[in-house]
N, C-alpha and C positions, 0 to 999 in steps of 0.2 A: 141197639135193643131193638133191630128189626132185621135181625137172620134168618132165614128161611134153613129150614129146617126138613128135608124128605119122611117118608112117611117110615124109615125102616128106623131114621136116627128117633122120629117121635115114640116109637114104640118101646127102643131102647130104654130112653128117660123113662118112660114110664114103668120098664118094669126095674129098673135101679132105685125108680122112688116105692114102688111097693116093696123090694127089700129090705131098702132102709125103711121103712113103716113098719116091717116084721122087728127089724131090730129094735126098734124103739118100744112097738108093742112090751114084748119080750122086758127088755130094760125097766121098763115101770112097771111091770108087773112084779119082775121078781122085788123089786123094791119097795113096791106097797107091802107085799109079804114081809121082806126082812124088818117095814116100820110098825107092824102090826100091833106090835102088843109097846114098841118104847115110843112110838111118837105117832099117835093116832089121828090127830089135823095132816100131820103129812102122809100120811100111810093114804088116808081119803083122798089127800088132791094127787098122789103118782096114782091110786085108781079112777080119777078123771082121767087124768092125760091116757090112761089105759082104754078107755072106751072111747077119746077122743081117736084113739091109732085104731083101735078096729071101726070107725066110723071108715077112717081114712082109706082100710083093706077095702069094706063092703065095699067101696064107689069103684076103686081101681079092681080090683076081681070082677066089678061090671062091667067097667069101659072094654077089660084085654079080655074076657071071657067070657060074652053077654049070656044070657040066659042059664049058666051052666050051676050059678051058683042059688040054694035056697036063698027064698028071702027072708 
């Protein structure tokens, strides 16, 4: 677990993490909308997960492009 990675590899991993977080946010948002009328509790849980992925995206955006994204 002590693999050493160069800065290019670290950047690639961060971009992959951002792409994964984007997809997860889309998925949970869609699930929340789909469940809104049939299962409000599950819809709320999906909405919470959507917000969590939005927070992850904000952090990754700030790391990858500092100062470019509005706070």
